[in-house]
C-alpha positions in Angstrom: -53.7 8.3 10.0 -51.3 10.7 11.8 -53.6 11.1 14.8 -56.5 9.3 16.3 -57.7 11.9 18.8 -58.6 15.6 18.8 -59.9 17.6 21.7 -61.8 20.9 21.2 -63.4 23.1 23.8 -66.1 25.8 23.1 -67.8 28.4 25.3 -70.9 28.9 23.3 -73.5 29.2 26.1 -76.2 28.8 23.5 -77.9 25.4 23.6 -79.4 25.8 20.1 -76.0 26.7 18.7 -74.4 23.7 20.4 -77.1 21.4 19.1 -76.6 22.8 15.6 -72.8 22.3 15.8 -73.2 18.7 17.0 -75.7 18.0 14.2 -73.2 19.4 11.7 -70.3 17.4 13.2 -72.3 14.2 13.2 -72.8 14.5 9.4 -69.2 15.4 8.6 -67.4 12.5 7.0 -64.2 11.2 8.7 -60.9 11.5 6.8 -59.8 7.9 6.8 -56.4 8.8 5.2 -55.4 11.6 7.6 -57.7 11.3 10.6 -58.7 12.0 13.2 -61.0 9.0 13.7 -61.8 9.7 17.3 -63.0 13.2 18.3 -63.9 14.7 21.7 -65.5 18.1 22.2 -66.5 19.9 25.4 -69.2 22.6 25.1 -69.8 25.0 28.1 -73.5 26.1 28.3 -73.0 27.4 31.9 -70.2 27.4 34.4 -71.6 24.2 35.9 -73.3 22.7 32.9 -71.3 21.2 30.0 -71.9 19.0 27.0 -69.3 16.4 26.2 -69.5 14.8 22.7 -67.4 11.8 21.6 -67.5 10.5 18.1 -65.5 7.7 16.5 -65.5 6.0 13.1 -66.9 2.5 13.0 -63.6 1.3 11.6 -62.1 1.6 15.1 -65.0 1.0 17.3 -68.7 0.0 17.8 -71.5 0.6 20.3 -69.9 -1.9 22.8 -66.6 -0.1 22.4 -68.2 3.2 23.3 -69.3 1.8 26.6 -65.7 0.6 27.3 -64.4 4.1 26.5 -66.8 5.7 28.8 -65.8 3.3 31.6 -62.2 4.2 31.0 -63.1 7.9 31.1 -64.9 7.5 34.4 -61.8 5.7 35.9 -59.4 8.3 34.6 -61.6 11.1 36.0 -61.8 9.4 39.4 -58.0 9.1 39.6 -57.5 12.8 38.6 -60.0 14.0 41.3 -58.7 11.7 44.0 -61.6 9.4 44.2 -60.5 5.8 44.8 -62.1 3.3 42.4 -61.5 -0.3 41.5 -59.4 -0.5 38.4 -61.2 -1.5 35.2 -60.5 -4.9 33.7 -57.7 -4.7 31.1 -58.3 -6.2 27.6 -56.6 -9.5 27.1 -56.5 -9.0 23.3 -55.9 -6.0 21.1 -58.0 -5.6 18.0 -55.0 -6.1 15.7 -54.6 -9.6 17.2 -58.2 -10.3 16.4 -57.7 -8.9 12.8 -54.7 -11.3 12.3 -56.6 -14.3 13.6 -59.7 -13.5 11.4 -57.6 -14.0 8.3 -56.1 -17.3 9.5 -56.9 -20.8 8.2 -58.2 -21.8 11.7 -60.8 -19.0 11.5 -61.8 -19.9 8.0 -62.3 -23.5 9.0 -64.4 -22.4 11.9 -66.6 -20.3 9.7 -67.9 -23.2 7.6 -70.6 -24.3 10.0 -71.8 -20.7 10.2 -71.9 -20.4 6.4 -73.9 -23.6 6.1 -76.4 -22.5 8.7 -77.1 -19.1 6.9 -77.3 -20.6 3.4 -79.8 -23.1 4.8 -81.8 -20.4 6.5 -82.0 -17.9 3.6 -82.0 -20.1 0.4 -84.0 -19.9 -1.8 -84.0 -16.1 -1.4 -87.5 -14.6 -1.4 -88.1 -10.9 -2.4 -87.6 -8.4 0.4 -90.8 -7.9 2.4 -91.4 -4.1 2.8 -93.9 -2.0 4.6 -96.0 -0.3 1.8 -94.4 3.1 1.4 -96.3 6.4 1.0 -94.0 7.5 -1.8 -92.3 5.7 -4.7 -88.8 4.5 -3.9 -86.5 7.1 -5.5 -83.6 5.9 -7.7 -81.1 7.6 -5.3 -82.1 7.6 -1.6 -81.9 10.9 0.2 -80.8 9.5 3.6 -83.0 11.9 5.6 -84.9 10.3 8.4 -87.3 11.1 11.2 -88.1 9.4 14.5 -91.1 9.0 16.7 -91.4 7.3 20.1 -94.0 5.4 22.1 -93.9 4.0 25.6 -95.2 0.4 25.7 -98.1 0.1 28.1 -96.7 -3.0 29.9 -93.8 -2.8 32.3 -90.6 -4.8 31.5 -91.5 -7.0 34.6 -94.9 -7.8 33.2 -93.5 -8.7 29.8 -90.8 -10.9 31.3 -93.4 -12.7 33.5 -95.6 -13.4 30.5 -92.6 -14.5 28.4 -91.4 -16.9 31.1 -94.7 -18.8 30.6 -94.0 -19.1 26.9 -90.3 -19.9 27.2 -89.2 -17.0 25.0 -87.0 -13.9 25.4 -88.0 -10.3 25.2 -86.2 -9.6 21.9 -88.0 -12.6 20.3 -91.4 -11.1 21.4 -90.5 -7.7 19.9 -89.2 -9.2 16.7 -92.4 -11.3 16.4 -94.6 -8.2 16.8 -92.7 -6.4 14.0 -92.9 -9.5 11.8 -96.7 -9.7 12.3 -96.9 -5.9 11.5 -95.0 -6.5 8.3 -97.2 -9.5 7.4 -100.5 -7.8 8.2 -99.7 -4.4 6.6 -97.6 -5.5 3.7 -99.4 -8.8 2.9 -96.1 -10.7 2.8 -95.7 -14.2 4.1 -91.9 -14.3 3.8 -90.4 -11.8 6.3 -86.8 -10.9 6.9 -85.6 -8.6 9.6 -82.1 -7.2 10.2 -80.7 -7.6 13.7 -77.4 -5.9 14.9 -75.3 -8.2 17.1 -72.2 -7.4 19.2 -70.1 -10.1 17.5 -68.2 -10.7 20.7 -68.9 -14.4 21.2 -65.6 -15.0 23.0 -65.0 -13.8 26.6 -61.6 -12.5 25.7 -63.2 -9.9 23.3 -65.5 -8.3 25.9 -62.9 -5.7 27.0 -61.4 -5.0 23.6 -62.1 -1.7 21.8 -62.7 -2.3 18.0 -65.3 -3.0 15.4 -66.8 -6.5 16.1 -70.4 -5.6 15.4 -72.2 -7.6 12.7 -75.7 -7.8 11.2 -77.6 -11.1 11.1 -80.9 -11.8 9.2 -83.9 -13.2 11.0 -86.1 -15.0 8.4 -89.5 -16.5 8.9 -92.5 -17.7 7.0 -95.8 -16.4 8.4 -99.1 -18.0 7.6 -102.4 -16.2 8.4 -103.7 -19.2 10.3 -100.6 -19.6 12.5 -101.1 -18.6 16.1 -99.0 -15.9 17.8 -97.7 -18.4 20.3 -96.6 -20.7 17.4 -94.8 -17.8 15.7 -93.2 -16.7 18.9 -91.8 -20.2 19.4 -90.4 -20.2 15.9 -88.9 -16.7 16.2 -87.3 -17.8 19.5 -85.6 -20.7 17.8 -84.4 -18.5 14.9 -83.0 -15.9 17.3 -81.1 -18.5 19.2 -79.7 -19.9 16.0 -78.8 -16.5 14.7 -76.9 -15.7 17.9 -75.0 -19.0 17.8 -73.9 -18.2 14.2 -73.5 -14.5 14.5 -69.8 -14.6 13.6 -70.4 -15.1 9.9 -69.7 -11.6 8.3 -72.8 -10.0 6.7 -70.8 -8.9 3.6 -69.7 -12.5 2.9 -73.3 -13.7 3.2 -74.4 -11.2 0.6 -71.6 -12.3 -1.7 -72.8 -15.9 -1.2 -76.5 -15.2 -1.8 -76.0 -12.8 -4.8 -79.3 -10.9 -4.3 -80.6 -8.3 -6.7 -79.1 -5.0 -5.7 -80.6 -1.5 -5.6 -78.6 1.7 -4.9 -78.9 2.8 -1.3 -81.0 -0.2 -0.2 -79.8 -3.1 2.0 -79.7 -6.2 -0.2 -81.4 -8.6 2.3 -83.9 -6.6 4.4 -85.6 -3.2 4.7 -86.6 -3.3 8.4 -84.3 -3.6 11.4 -85.2 -4.4 15.0 -82.9 -3.3 17.9 -83.2 -3.9 21.6 -80.9 -1.7 23.7 -80.6 -3.2 27.1 -77.1 -4.7 27.4 -74.8 -1.9 28.4 -75.1 1.5 30.1 -73.5 4.1 27.8 -73.6 6.9 30.4 -70.4 7.5 32.4 -70.7 7.7 36.2 -68.4 10.5 37.4 -67.8 11.4 41.0 -69.7 14.5 42.2 -71.1 15.1 38.8 -74.6 14.5 37.6 -74.5 12.9 34.1 -77.4 12.8 31.7 -77.9 11.9 28.0 -77.9 14.9 25.7 -80.4 13.7 23.1 -79.5 14.5 19.5 -81.4 13.4 16.5 -79.1 13.3 13.5 -82.0 13.3 11.1 -80.5 10.4 9.1 -81.9 6.9 8.3 -79.8 4.0 7.0 -82.8 1.7 6.5 -86.4 2.0 5.5 -87.6 1.4 9.1 -85.8 0.8 12.3 -87.7 -0.3 15.4 -85.4 0.5 18.3 -86.6 -0.7 21.7 -84.9 0.6 24.8 -85.3 -0.1 28.5 -85.7 3.2 30.2 -84.4 2.2 33.7 -87.9 2.7 35.2 -89.1 -0.8 34.4 -90.5 0.6 31.1 -89.8 -0.1 27.5 -89.8 2.6 24.8 -90.0 2.1 21.1 -88.5 4.6 18.7 -89.4 4.2 15.1 -87.0 5.8 12.6 -88.1 5.9 9.0 -86.8 7.3 5.7 -88.6 10.6 4.9 -88.5 9.9 1.2 -90.6 6.8 1.7 -92.9 7.5 4.7 -94.8 10.3 6.3 -94.7 11.0 10.0 -98.4 10.1 10.3 -97.7 6.7 8.8 -94.9 6.1 11.3 -97.2 7.2 14.1 -99.9 4.8 12.9 -97.4 1.9 12.8 -96.4 2.6 16.4 -100.1 2.6 17.4 -100.7 -0.7 15.6 -97.6 -2.2 17.2 -99.0 -1.4 20.7 -102.4 -2.8 19.7 -100.8 -6.0 18.5 -98.9 -6.3 21.7 -102.0 -6.0 23.8 -103.9 -8.5 21.6 -101.0 -11.0 21.6 -100.6 -11.0 25.3 -104.3 -11.2 25.9 -104.9 -14.2 23.6 -101.6 -15.7 22.3 -103.5 -18.7 20.8 -105.3 -16.3 18.3 -104.4 -16.8 14.7 -102.3 -14.0 13.1 -105.1 -12.8 10.9 -107.4 -12.5 13.9 -105.1 -10.4 16.1 -106.5 -6.9 16.6 -104.5 -4.4 14.6 -106.7 -1.3 14.7 -106.8 0.5 18.1 -109.6 2.6 19.5 -108.2 5.9 18.1 -107.8 4.6 14.6 -111.2 2.9 14.8 -112.8 6.2 15.8 -111.2 7.9 12.8 -112.5 5.2 10.5 -116.0 5.4 12.0 -116.0 9.2 11.5 -114.8 8.8 8.0 -117.5 6.4 7.0 -120.3 8.1 8.9 -123.0 10.2 7.1 -125.0 9.5 4.0 -123.7 8.9 0.5 -123.5 12.0 -1.8 -125.4 11.4 -5.0 -123.3 10.9 -8.1 -124.9 12.1 -11.4 -125.2 9.4 -14.1 -123.4 11.7 -16.6 -120.1 12.0 -18.4 -117.4 14.5 -17.6 -117.9 16.4 -21.0 -121.6 16.8 -20.2 -120.9 18.3 -16.8 -118.2 20.6 -18.2 -120.5 21.7 -21.0 -123.2 22.6 -18.4 -120.6 24.7 -16.5 -119.4 26.4 -19.7 -123.0 27.3 -20.5 -123.6 28.7 -16.9 -120.4 30.7 -16.6 -119.0 31.1 -20.1 -116.7 34.0 -19.3 -115.3 32.7 -15.9 -111.7 31.7 -16.0 -111.4 27.9 -16.3 -107.6 27.5 -16.9 -104.6 29.7 -16.2 -100.9 29.4 -16.7 -98.1 32.0 -16.3 -98.9 33.6 -19.7 -102.3 32.2 -20.8 -105.8 32.4 -19.5 -108.8 30.6 -21.0 -112.4 31.0 -19.9 -114.9 28.2 -19.9 -116.4 29.0 -23.3 -113.0 29.1 -25.1 -111.8 25.9 -23.4 -115.0 24.1 -24.2 -115.0 25.2 -27.9 -111.3 24.4 -28.4 -111.9 20.9 -27.0 -114.9 20.6 -29.3 -112.6 21.3 -32.3 -110.1 18.7 -31.3 -112.9 16.2 -30.8 -114.1 16.8 -34.4 -110.5 16.4 -35.6 -110.2 13.0 -33.8 -113.7 12.0 -35.2 -113.2 13.1 -38.8 -109.4 12.8 -39.5 -108.3 10.1 -37.1 -111.5 8.0 -37.4 -111.6 7.6 -33.6 -114.8 5.9 -32.3 -116.2 5.3 -28.8 -113.8 3.3 -26.6 -110.7 3.9 -28.7 -107.6 4.8 -26.6 -105.9 8.2 -27.4 -102.6 8.9 -25.7 -101.3 12.3 -24.7 -97.6 13.1 -24.2 -97.2 16.9 -23.8 -95.6 19.4 -21.5 -97.9 20.9 -18.8 -99.3 23.7 -21.0 -102.9 24.6 -21.8 -102.8 22.1 -24.7 -102.8 19.2 -22.2 -106.2 19.8 -20.6 -107.6 20.8 -24.0 -106.4 17.4 -25.4 -107.8 15.5 -22.4 -111.3 17.1 -22.7 -111.3 16.8 -26.4 -110.6 13.1 -26.2 -113.4 12.6 -23.8 -115.8 14.6 -26.0 -115.0 12.3 -28.9 -116.1 9.3 -26.7 -112.5 8.0 -26.6 -110.4 6.9 -23.6 -107.7 9.2 -22.4 -104.2 7.8 -21.7 -101.6 10.1 -20.1 -97.9 9.5 -20.9 -95.1 11.1 -18.9 -92.4 12.7 -21.1 -89.8 12.0 -18.3 -90.3 8.2 -18.5 -87.9 6.0 -20.6 -88.9 5.6 -24.2 -89.1 1.8 -23.7 -91.8 2.2 -21.1 -93.7 4.7 -23.3 -93.7 2.3 -26.2 -94.7 -0.6 -24.0 -97.7 1.4 -22.7 -98.8 2.3 -26.2 -98.6 -1.3 -27.2 -100.5 -2.7 -24.2 -103.2 0.0 -24.3 -103.9 -0.6 -28.0 -103.8 3.2 -28.5 -104.9 4.3 -32.0 -103.6 7.9 -31.8 -100.8 9.8 -29.9 -101.0 13.5 -29.4 -97.4 14.8 -29.0 -95.2 17.6 -30.0 -93.8 17.2 -33.6 -90.3 16.8 -32.2 -91.4 13.5 -30.6 -93.0 12.0 -33.6 -89.9 10.5 -35.1 -89.3 8.4 -32.0 -92.7 6.8 -32.3 -93.1 6.7 -36.1 -92.7 2.9 -36.2 -95.3 2.0 -33.5 -98.2 2.0 -35.9 -100.0 4.7 -33.9 -101.4 7.8 -35.7 -99.4 10.8 -34.6 -101.2 14.1 -34.0 -99.8 17.6 -33.2 -101.0 19.4 -30.1 -104.5 21.0 -30.5 -104.6 24.2 -32.5 -106.4 27.5 -31.7 -109.5 26.5 -33.8 -112.9 26.3 -32.1 -116.3 24.6 -32.6 -119.6 25.3 -31.0 -120.6 21.6 -30.6 -118.9 18.3 -30.2 -119.4 15.2 -32.4 -122.1 12.8 -31.4 -120.9 10.2 -29.0 -123.0 7.5 -27.3 -121.7 7.6 -23.7 -123.0 7.4 -20.2 -121.5 7.2 -16.7 -120.4 3.6 -17.2 -118.3 4.4 -20.3 -114.5 4.3 -19.9 -112.9 7.8 -19.4 -109.2 7.1 -18.9 -106.6 4.4 -18.7 -103.9 4.5 -16.1 -100.9 2.1 -15.7 -99.0 0.9 -12.6 -95.3 1.6 -12.3 -94.3 -1.9 -13.3 -91.9 -2.3 -10.4 -93.1 -5.9 -9.8 -93.1 -6.9 -13.5 -95.1 -5.7 -16.5 -97.1 -2.5 -16.0 -100.8 -3.2 -15.5 -103.5 -0.9 -16.9 -106.8 0.0 -15.3 -109.7 1.6 -17.1 -111.7 4.1 -15.0 -115.2 5.0 -16.1 -116.8 8.5 -16.1 -118.9 7.8 -13.0 -115.8 6.9 -10.9 -113.9 9.9 -12.3 -116.7 12.3 -11.4 -117.0 10.7 -7.9 -113.3 11.4 -7.3 -113.6 15.0 -8.5 -116.7 15.6 -6.3 -114.9 14.2 -3.3 -112.0 16.5 -3.9 -114.4 19.5 -4.2 -116.2 18.4 -0.9 -112.8 18.0 0.8 
């Protein structure tokens, strides 16, 4: 690039506008061809209150480098203002020297022990253990993220004192807690966590600005009958080994392991654990009070990131950043609560087996108790068509269904569903328990079709027009569907499936439905899983359960 630095000064005096500008700037891509790759901006909120922002691309620096730059800034400011200060230690190597060495034969030979270690640790490669998401994983991740924070109840001194008895480090303790949380909430025994490392395993690199940071993978097998103390000892050994072999590049490890890839998803882990306690990234300037100007960029690179930070007051804070297209804020809050509960339980009784560690804290237990209190509401031993027919008889002219251009009252909807039920009974020879699939746009024909199928004593199977045709054909095959109600334009694509094809219900009406021997235990509908873990699995839901769900929604 032509230039590596740019300096801009603004006189906004509006904190909200400054925050908005910094947020926009943080999301603006760097121009790697033309630069700049290092940007400095000074925003004046008041005559004696300024905000300094420094941003650099990872291609020229990392978090450690940022601390070095701030230290240089402090020394330069001290010199300019006439404050004597001991000169900072000069770097003995430049990054370009390191780049040349990293491509040498000596470096390659030195990488072989690291390569062997990581292949031994991670092979065979188990599936990624993930925290169960609130929403299906989208094909293309949005990248939006949110962050919540909790202060851990124990002081850092208390934690260190407890850990000294168990011969383990603070990070190993925190990683163990996150691993147990994944194990208990996700029901996974094989857990992998991402850990960012400085990558400066040589003393001569400590004062060099450049990108040395790397990511290592902490892998562990968790068994429910293991004690927390046993797990902590194992994690401590794994952390020590990972740091000893941190030089092996993450991208080379991925190439070696050849994991299955998904767009926007890390190939080896979904959850990262970070402990920020090594360097102070706040410059100390003479006669100036310097404070962090907290900005949340609203981005998330991983599903979940547990970032622990020493606050300087002998306390430890945990900020949990999660992808908003996967997790709700209340789920993130619950995970933080459970993490604190696990910490308390582990420190109180480290010999407790993992499955016995308390996961639910007092607040969550109170919510569960409130949810489960009270008597059970009676569920009628009836079918959905019976209950709908009663409602239609009681309020025949009340509106039952409305779209942008159509309204149907209860009597009309009931009678049109009766007519479809007779068509299925007479023309399609549908009998009780047969599966009838529906693949329609969301128009009035869809609920008519669903109710008509139930009135015929058949089992309703919804199919989504947006799904791939291969999945739709597989669901028809697995379900054993005898009939498919779909628009005529879709009939050709399914003509070879052996399923009878039926057009959407017409405007005809009938006063009664055909006879069908059903009760609350009869199957009402069939629903399939997404099939993300293999072949889609179908579940039949009976009328009583269907009615129970509807009544709960009405009560809610």
